Legacy VTK file of the C-alpha trace (Angstrom):
# vtk DataFile Version 3.0
C-alpha trace
ASCII
DATASET POLYDATA
POINTS 602 float
183.925 100.048 110.498
182.581 98.447 113.481
178.962 98.241 112.824
179.869 96.929 109.340
182.684 93.933 111.206
179.400 93.531 113.708
176.876 92.881 111.165
179.428 90.579 108.611
179.721 88.494 112.238
175.610 88.419 112.454
175.259 87.475 108.985
177.570 84.377 109.568
175.898 83.533 112.471
172.426 83.403 110.935
169.174 83.562 113.142
170.166 84.878 116.750
172.899 86.762 115.380
172.131 89.902 116.389
171.319 88.818 119.932
175.034 87.161 119.662
177.227 90.081 118.546
176.915 93.795 119.904
178.523 96.926 118.219
180.288 98.685 121.202
181.666 102.476 120.130
183.541 104.054 122.562
183.866 108.357 121.449
185.471 111.165 122.529
183.232 114.081 123.484
184.686 116.228 120.964
185.010 113.471 118.356
181.314 112.335 119.161
179.989 116.193 118.178
182.806 117.220 115.347
183.364 114.269 113.209
180.958 113.599 110.772
181.465 110.167 110.118
179.696 109.607 113.635
176.022 110.869 112.234
176.604 109.009 109.433
176.782 105.829 111.526
174.050 106.679 113.904
171.900 106.723 110.853
172.432 103.361 109.961
170.443 102.338 113.112
167.113 101.723 111.805
168.157 100.751 108.230
168.060 97.569 106.722
171.008 97.048 104.456
173.399 98.358 107.544
171.443 97.990 111.092
173.300 96.020 113.398
170.510 95.541 115.964
171.609 98.612 118.118
174.995 100.097 118.441
175.872 101.414 122.264
177.636 104.733 122.175
179.711 105.315 124.931
180.964 108.930 125.126
183.889 109.233 127.478
183.479 112.928 128.366
186.350 115.101 129.583
184.605 118.202 128.904
187.981 118.683 126.493
189.462 118.063 123.202
193.058 118.116 123.294
193.286 121.838 124.323
189.989 122.888 123.512
187.002 123.518 125.800
183.844 122.334 125.110
182.539 125.653 124.755
184.065 124.833 121.694
183.398 121.968 120.719
179.529 122.143 120.314
176.609 124.262 119.991
174.837 122.477 122.134
174.368 121.717 125.604
176.156 118.317 125.671
178.098 116.651 122.831
175.570 113.758 123.275
173.159 116.176 121.569
174.148 115.319 117.860
172.367 111.492 118.524
168.777 113.473 119.425
168.123 113.212 115.497
166.964 109.374 116.454
164.099 108.180 118.691
166.732 106.979 120.865
167.396 106.957 124.694
170.491 109.343 125.619
172.040 108.599 129.167
173.867 111.247 131.084
175.868 109.878 134.056
178.253 111.000 136.559
181.598 109.020 135.571
182.475 109.392 139.131
179.196 107.541 140.582
180.550 104.224 139.755
177.183 102.683 140.608
175.160 104.775 138.514
177.423 104.078 135.562
177.158 100.310 136.083
172.909 100.870 136.748
172.981 103.010 133.220
175.135 100.632 131.566
172.757 97.608 132.104
169.775 99.765 131.777
171.614 100.300 127.723
172.184 96.860 127.045
167.986 96.055 128.306
167.523 98.655 125.951
169.456 97.502 122.894
168.232 94.049 123.397
164.459 94.396 123.878
164.125 97.406 120.942
166.760 96.853 118.652
168.212 100.339 118.503
171.191 102.614 119.307
171.805 104.146 123.076
173.861 106.919 123.985
175.909 106.746 127.173
177.701 110.038 127.983
180.098 109.250 130.679
180.949 112.951 131.982
184.144 113.226 133.656
187.720 114.568 133.665
190.988 114.155 132.544
193.001 113.982 135.069
196.308 114.421 133.030
197.123 115.750 129.387
196.334 114.646 126.058
199.414 112.446 126.050
202.364 112.124 128.420
204.529 115.206 126.970
200.973 117.397 127.026
200.909 120.390 130.075
197.333 120.998 130.670
197.982 123.762 132.706
199.034 126.101 129.824
195.565 125.990 128.197
193.118 125.165 131.246
195.020 126.246 134.335
191.648 127.041 136.682
190.208 123.223 135.317
193.742 121.845 136.025
194.245 123.756 139.732
190.661 121.782 140.732
191.657 118.596 139.375
194.858 118.535 141.305
193.236 119.126 144.158
190.247 116.593 143.579
191.230 112.865 145.166
191.160 110.274 142.392
188.461 108.190 141.945
189.376 105.068 143.997
189.832 107.030 146.974
185.991 108.633 146.754
184.558 105.389 146.065
186.653 103.621 149.251
185.534 106.515 151.057
182.042 106.004 150.230
182.266 102.225 151.006
184.241 102.527 154.306
186.821 100.712 152.836
189.809 103.353 153.422
192.446 100.948 155.476
192.036 98.158 152.512
191.946 100.824 149.908
195.466 102.140 150.294
197.053 98.638 150.278
194.942 97.494 147.042
195.916 100.821 145.045
199.948 99.982 145.827
199.368 96.296 144.650
197.722 97.276 140.867
199.995 99.838 140.902
202.816 97.406 141.094
201.593 95.208 139.198
201.293 97.411 136.125
204.826 99.190 136.679
206.167 95.673 136.578
204.042 94.874 133.678
205.790 97.850 131.705
209.300 96.808 132.990
209.054 93.344 131.431
207.276 95.002 127.929
210.566 96.916 128.226
212.725 93.985 128.032
210.683 92.265 125.171
212.978 91.339 122.154
210.039 89.713 119.992
206.941 91.131 119.074
204.094 89.057 120.719
201.220 88.096 118.532
198.459 90.413 119.331
195.612 88.585 118.036
194.492 85.312 116.117
192.546 86.134 113.104
189.015 83.752 113.140
189.048 80.254 111.327
187.388 81.385 108.522
189.978 83.308 106.913
192.701 80.207 107.152
191.888 79.628 103.415
192.978 83.274 102.386
196.304 84.894 102.520
197.948 88.298 101.152
201.587 89.372 100.903
203.337 89.649 97.077
201.765 88.630 94.421
202.346 85.404 92.668
201.109 83.716 89.404
200.294 80.845 90.962
197.266 82.447 92.509
195.390 82.846 89.579
191.990 80.712 88.813
190.470 80.250 85.545
186.979 82.632 85.691
185.342 81.827 82.523
182.013 79.914 82.087
180.707 77.522 80.124
177.949 78.477 77.292
175.429 76.070 78.947
175.853 77.513 82.210
175.711 81.326 81.039
172.508 80.086 78.925
171.074 78.698 82.368
172.007 81.837 84.212
170.668 84.355 81.299
167.159 82.306 81.879
167.331 82.862 85.119
168.207 86.862 85.178
165.589 87.528 82.887
162.724 85.569 84.072
159.999 87.107 86.501
157.294 85.402 88.262
153.835 85.180 86.256
151.298 87.964 87.366
154.650 90.370 87.797
153.891 93.967 86.006
156.806 94.827 85.229
157.861 98.268 83.536
157.567 98.320 80.063
161.169 99.873 79.921
162.911 97.259 82.293
161.047 94.226 80.036
162.294 95.454 76.738
165.596 95.727 78.605
165.313 91.657 80.177
164.391 90.622 76.597
167.951 92.758 75.368
169.294 90.558 77.329
168.014 87.434 77.069
169.503 87.903 72.947
173.047 88.517 74.953
173.155 85.948 77.196
172.116 83.603 73.877
174.466 85.104 71.555
172.132 86.962 69.666
173.767 90.263 70.457
176.734 91.524 72.101
176.926 91.649 75.889
177.230 95.129 77.539
178.366 95.733 81.073
175.038 95.387 82.896
174.530 91.757 81.491
177.849 90.784 82.214
178.184 91.753 85.794
175.041 90.091 86.676
176.207 87.087 84.798
179.522 87.573 87.064
177.308 87.751 90.227
174.998 85.030 88.757
177.544 82.505 88.343
179.269 83.363 91.913
176.123 82.695 94.070
174.935 79.525 92.453
178.772 78.360 93.127
178.412 79.590 96.875
179.557 82.815 96.999
177.621 85.401 98.415
177.503 89.151 96.975
177.264 92.336 98.852
176.897 95.400 97.142
176.167 99.323 98.480
176.044 102.297 96.965
173.646 105.304 96.180
171.162 104.364 93.526
172.787 101.207 93.664
170.127 98.588 93.099
169.077 100.559 89.577
172.579 101.851 88.867
173.418 105.841 88.502
173.276 105.539 84.563
170.096 103.125 84.313
172.699 99.992 83.889
171.795 97.534 86.408
168.032 96.773 87.717
169.263 94.468 89.702
165.659 94.768 91.598
162.539 94.721 89.556
159.463 96.387 90.691
155.630 95.742 90.097
154.701 98.548 88.888
151.294 98.636 90.414
152.143 97.641 94.260
155.878 97.915 94.199
156.180 94.155 95.191
160.187 93.102 94.367
161.511 90.446 92.839
165.514 89.879 92.596
166.370 87.752 90.045
169.739 87.441 92.010
168.179 85.582 94.793
166.403 83.169 92.340
169.455 81.897 90.576
169.720 78.194 91.943
168.088 75.961 95.054
170.470 76.586 97.883
172.223 79.716 96.498
174.731 81.804 98.338
172.825 85.225 99.279
172.597 88.107 97.148
172.133 91.641 98.729
171.765 94.671 96.944
171.316 98.050 98.958
170.972 101.921 98.185
173.061 103.573 100.761
172.448 106.937 102.513
173.768 110.058 100.861
177.201 109.331 102.605
181.095 108.219 101.203
183.045 108.074 104.369
180.553 105.758 106.766
179.546 103.521 104.007
182.221 102.999 102.168
183.766 102.096 106.147
180.964 99.851 106.706
181.497 97.870 103.692
185.267 97.354 104.621
184.337 96.492 107.759
181.744 94.138 106.483
184.553 92.249 104.223
187.077 92.036 107.440
184.693 89.927 108.203
183.277 88.092 105.419
186.268 86.877 103.353
184.436 84.074 101.391
181.984 86.988 100.229
182.105 89.324 97.010
181.900 93.148 98.987
181.495 95.780 96.896
181.091 99.724 97.444
179.939 101.685 94.429
180.614 105.548 93.852
177.393 106.903 92.347
180.380 109.373 90.182
183.744 108.448 91.060
184.686 111.768 91.403
182.593 111.199 95.337
184.801 108.712 96.758
187.031 111.669 97.626
184.922 112.580 100.471
185.674 108.844 101.671
189.908 109.767 101.427
189.978 109.269 105.084
189.063 105.145 104.822
191.461 104.485 101.449
194.399 106.123 103.082
193.971 104.830 106.703
192.209 101.029 106.164
191.915 100.131 102.164
195.217 101.118 100.966
196.915 100.267 104.330
195.182 98.102 106.390
197.690 95.168 105.599
200.763 96.987 106.020
199.804 98.325 109.433
197.841 95.256 111.044
198.211 92.290 108.700
194.366 92.793 108.553
193.325 91.663 105.037
190.237 92.739 102.954
188.516 92.061 99.578
186.516 94.966 99.058
186.167 96.395 95.416
185.380 99.950 95.127
183.483 100.728 91.818
184.282 104.064 90.456
182.643 105.449 87.441
185.308 107.232 85.578
185.167 109.117 82.731
185.771 112.803 80.430
182.655 112.805 79.023
181.716 116.812 78.979
179.985 116.607 82.710
182.256 118.667 84.179
184.653 118.755 87.010
183.078 117.180 89.425
182.079 114.382 87.187
184.877 113.150 85.389
187.644 111.923 87.948
188.291 109.099 90.055
191.076 110.474 90.704
193.315 107.632 89.330
196.666 109.463 90.434
195.391 109.030 94.094
195.387 105.409 94.192
198.624 105.034 92.350
200.373 106.880 94.160
199.259 104.866 97.541
200.103 101.850 95.505
203.028 99.683 96.894
203.978 96.273 98.299
201.108 94.730 95.907
198.432 96.336 98.883
195.595 96.710 96.304
194.607 96.234 92.819
193.553 98.691 90.556
192.168 98.000 87.216
190.266 99.606 84.385
188.417 96.855 82.378
188.032 98.073 78.658
185.130 95.651 77.383
181.995 94.323 79.257
183.893 90.333 79.116
187.048 91.749 80.984
184.541 93.175 83.711
182.705 89.855 84.159
186.313 88.010 84.184
187.511 90.491 86.867
184.972 90.740 89.570
185.439 86.547 88.998
188.989 86.986 89.636
188.524 89.323 93.030
185.742 86.222 94.480
187.719 83.166 93.469
191.186 84.098 94.080
192.475 83.328 97.497
194.728 86.406 97.537
192.779 89.030 99.256
193.629 92.122 98.222
191.250 95.501 98.006
190.384 95.632 94.040
189.948 99.387 92.870
187.784 99.520 89.665
187.534 102.538 87.333
184.160 101.706 85.536
183.048 103.219 82.461
179.981 105.907 81.939
179.056 106.245 78.329
180.805 103.199 77.739
178.272 100.810 79.664
176.337 100.039 76.686
178.387 101.121 73.879
178.842 98.776 70.737
182.434 99.190 71.007
182.629 97.966 74.755
180.448 95.039 74.591
181.829 91.398 74.241
180.471 88.456 72.308
179.442 85.822 74.933
181.919 83.640 74.051
184.262 85.733 75.309
182.836 85.064 78.732
184.062 81.247 78.315
187.610 82.703 77.904
189.825 81.201 80.809
191.154 84.257 82.619
191.121 88.556 83.122
193.842 89.900 80.752
195.513 92.902 82.582
196.757 93.960 78.810
194.485 93.895 76.275
197.155 93.456 72.635
196.116 94.879 69.517
196.563 91.972 66.476
195.010 94.470 63.674
197.872 96.865 63.005
200.118 96.210 60.400
203.803 97.690 59.997
203.207 99.487 62.971
205.196 102.418 63.778
203.563 104.131 66.569
202.033 102.418 69.599
199.348 103.993 71.488
198.945 102.607 74.995
196.093 103.942 77.298
193.168 102.681 79.484
189.815 103.007 79.502
187.133 105.259 77.087
189.943 107.080 75.312
191.259 103.513 73.952
187.883 102.965 72.353
187.784 106.474 70.905
191.629 105.979 69.607
190.689 102.947 67.499
187.658 104.755 66.244
189.915 107.615 65.180
192.290 104.661 63.508
189.801 103.579 61.592
188.594 107.475 59.954
191.925 108.114 59.396
192.384 104.267 57.528
195.580 104.412 59.963
196.863 100.729 59.627
200.494 100.988 61.209
199.423 102.425 64.428
198.711 99.982 67.572
196.204 100.799 70.439
196.754 98.468 73.325
194.622 98.894 76.674
196.249 98.927 79.937
193.429 97.172 81.799
195.548 96.527 85.067
198.072 99.537 86.145
198.435 97.925 89.766
200.081 95.148 90.272
201.758 96.853 86.930
201.817 93.527 84.300
205.026 94.315 83.068
205.926 90.878 81.243
202.115 90.930 79.672
202.772 94.600 78.538
206.013 93.728 77.006
204.978 90.732 75.128
202.288 92.939 73.573
204.266 95.635 72.863
207.034 93.069 71.020
203.983 92.108 68.796
205.547 95.374 67.189
208.700 95.187 66.707
209.193 97.146 63.872
207.582 100.298 65.864
209.706 102.846 67.027
207.417 104.891 69.290
205.539 104.425 72.350
203.284 107.214 73.416
201.151 106.839 76.675
197.894 108.712 76.165
195.095 109.832 78.437
191.790 112.172 78.894
193.585 113.567 82.566
195.491 116.454 82.566
199.606 116.136 82.993
199.289 116.104 87.109
196.593 114.265 87.242
195.935 110.364 85.770
198.372 107.922 85.301
200.856 109.767 83.729
203.797 110.368 86.331
202.931 106.132 87.096
203.155 104.978 83.363
206.325 106.749 81.906
209.061 105.614 83.915
207.872 102.101 83.384
207.041 102.046 79.543
210.775 103.585 79.538
212.162 101.207 81.406
210.346 98.611 79.126
211.023 100.465 75.714
213.992 99.660 75.105
215.391 101.608 71.750
212.213 103.293 71.217
211.159 106.504 72.167
208.582 106.883 74.878
206.373 109.714 74.524
202.734 111.268 76.150
199.807 112.960 74.921
197.520 114.517 77.804
195.610 117.499 78.885
197.702 120.348 79.869
198.320 120.579 83.702
195.070 121.928 85.514
194.316 122.246 89.479
190.744 121.364 87.921
190.026 117.692 86.504
188.190 119.169 83.624
186.285 121.884 81.883
183.048 122.606 82.931
182.322 123.631 79.475
180.760 120.724 77.054
182.025 122.459 74.073
185.727 122.799 75.102
185.706 119.513 76.329
185.270 118.320 72.704
187.455 120.908 71.444
189.912 119.129 73.938
188.962 115.543 73.013
189.369 116.093 69.099
192.715 117.675 69.963
194.165 114.687 71.816
192.947 112.397 69.463
194.631 114.785 66.677
197.800 114.506 68.987
198.206 110.731 69.668
198.540 109.956 65.637
200.725 113.076 64.718
202.433 114.334 68.214
203.779 113.976 71.556
206.459 114.889 74.299
209.008 112.840 75.867
LINES 1 603
602 0 1 2 3 4 5 6 7 8 9 10 11 12 13 14 15 16 17 18 19 20 21 22 23 24 25 26 27 28 29 30 31 32 33 34 35 36 37 38 39 40 41 42 43 44 45 46 47 48 49 50 51 52 53 54 55 56 57 58 59 60 61 62 63 64 65 66 67 68 69 70 71 72 73 74 75 76 77 78 79 80 81 82 83 84 85 86 87 88 89 90 91 92 93 94 95 96 97 98 99 100 101 102 103 104 105 106 107 108 109 110 111 112 113 114 115 116 117 118 119 120 121 122 123 124 125 126 127 128 129 130 131 132 133 134 135 136 137 138 139 140 141 142 143 144 145 146 147 148 149 150 151 152 153 154 155 156 157 158 159 160 161 162 163 164 165 166 167 168 169 170 171 172 173 174 175 176 177 178 179 180 181 182 183 184 185 186 187 188 189 190 191 192 193 194 195 196 197 198 199 200 201 202 203 204 205 206 207 208 209 210 211 212 213 214 215 216 217 218 219 220 221 222 223 224 225 226 227 228 229 230 231 232 233 234 235 236 237 238 239 240 241 242 243 244 245 246 247 248 249 250 251 252 253 254 255 256 257 258 259 260 261 262 263 264 265 266 267 268 269 270 271 272 273 274 275 276 277 278 279 280 281 282 283 284 285 286 287 288 289 290 291 292 293 294 295 296 297 298 299 300 301 302 303 304 305 306 307 308 309 310 311 312 313 314 315 316 317 318 319 320 321 322 323 324 325 326 327 328 329 330 331 332 333 334 335 336 337 338 339 340 341 342 343 344 345 346 347 348 349 350 351 352 353 354 355 356 357 358 359 360 361 362 363 364 365 366 367 368 369 370 371 372 373 374 375 376 377 378 379 380 381 382 383 384 385 386 387 388 389 390 391 392 393 394 395 396 397 398 399 400 401 402 403 404 405 406 407 408 409 410 411 412 413 414 415 416 417 418 419 420 421 422 423 424 425 426 427 428 429 430 431 432 433 434 435 436 437 438 439 440 441 442 443 444 445 446 447 448 449 450 451 452 453 454 455 456 457 458 459 460 461 462 463 464 465 466 467 468 469 470 471 472 473 474 475 476 477 478 479 480 481 482 483 484 485 486 487 488 489 490 491 492 493 494 495 496 497 498 499 500 501 502 503 504 505 506 507 508 509 510 511 512 513 514 515 516 517 518 519 520 521 522 523 524 525 526 527 528 529 530 531 532 533 534 535 536 537 538 539 540 541 542 543 544 545 546 547 548 549 550 551 552 553 554 555 556 557 558 559 560 561 562 563 564 565 566 567 568 569 570 571 572 573 574 575 576 577 578 579 580 581 582 583 584 585 586 587 588 589 590 591 592 593 594 595 596 597 598 599 600 601
């Protein structure tokens, strides 16, 4: 996060940014050797999408981690040996040699500014007291702490070496008295002091609870969409484009001019293009994100003869904002943390992290729990980071089906972030633009499609991109004399509509809930009330009963259902998100669709 924040500050500064801003990380010896995110972050050092021109790592090496001896913390001699994977200097220095520490610090800075890469300072010392005020280290390291107790404190050693004995005791007493007075004064404070002021670039952005007046129109005129389409589907003369990509661009040209419906890939490209043209920077990263895991993005075009790159989104209009899309390392926690940090210091930008599959976000769960969901509540610090998590049950097995909707809904409180699953391409377009244009800065979790990325049922006519706003709830206006209302989110909704058509069923409505949190109660109630004659409301989900949005939705549906019965259709509770058998998946999916029209449980 620190490196991501530094990179954002450097990008804001422009030329000379890497000289102006330096990331400095202070590690414990146990954490440096043991925490995988350290290795992930060090690996960023020379990667164009993530480098901050060199990070200075300082290891405060106490040779103990809480109660664990260093011999049990790392296999190599030094905890700093983790950094030997990089071609960078590692300085080992005696923490009690003050002058040596200063010299090493100067050398480290000179190296960073000369060569623009990481440096490690391993400052080897000891911890005079326990891990905390109540910890007694003599229980676990009795011999070591007997020696430490007999060892003079550093100020005495330094004073003796510098022949300052007479002055040192008086100065030590003065400093001690100053700290004790400060501690006593702090104990009497009745009002929480302001610990920091946010930079001025946060002045126009705010958090807090949601208010309808925060909404912005997100539609784009047909004329503007045509212009953007032309820019997105054009490449330089003499550029040798791959035949498959050329065909894709030809199809996208037809989408932007209304000759065929728009898919998710083109919807995203139009959203990004409209934003950068209007001055909103875009930064996106993730595993294989330049092309897209599912071959849907192709944000960077390659000349097949010399691999020269051409990025249409960087060539939309003169004076446009920056657009950067990077393939990340094969890392989740480190990269998500970087992008969260970047978003913290670039509120004007639309910053996105994309999982290869939504399931893989669980590797970054600590970042989600401690920062993305709780940063505002804990520290009053805002972020507009977007998480794109491919989600959907398609027979690909338990590691490629679920982005764990339930985990995000469990974390949802006090409007801390937004949780959405856009049901069609136009909805995705409006959602991205809403996130960038609103000044209400909250993280956005988007469960994106896989098989539906190009599916005709989820594509949208270009006219829908001129509509005013994203719809938290997509109502059903096609049902007649409705008896049952099916409410769902994502791919299953399209399958329900296909099944309804197959059954020639005109009395069942299918409503898409495209925003799960903050819960759009008024919008959903209005969509339900369009079918006043309906006597049953059924929540339908692909996930097992102990997963998905079931626990979250059922009490809310009962609250707004009135006298209607509220039922649910879902897979049976399971420790695993899905079956590993494609055949079993098909049987389960057909059963879900049948039950949605004929059954359900309260």
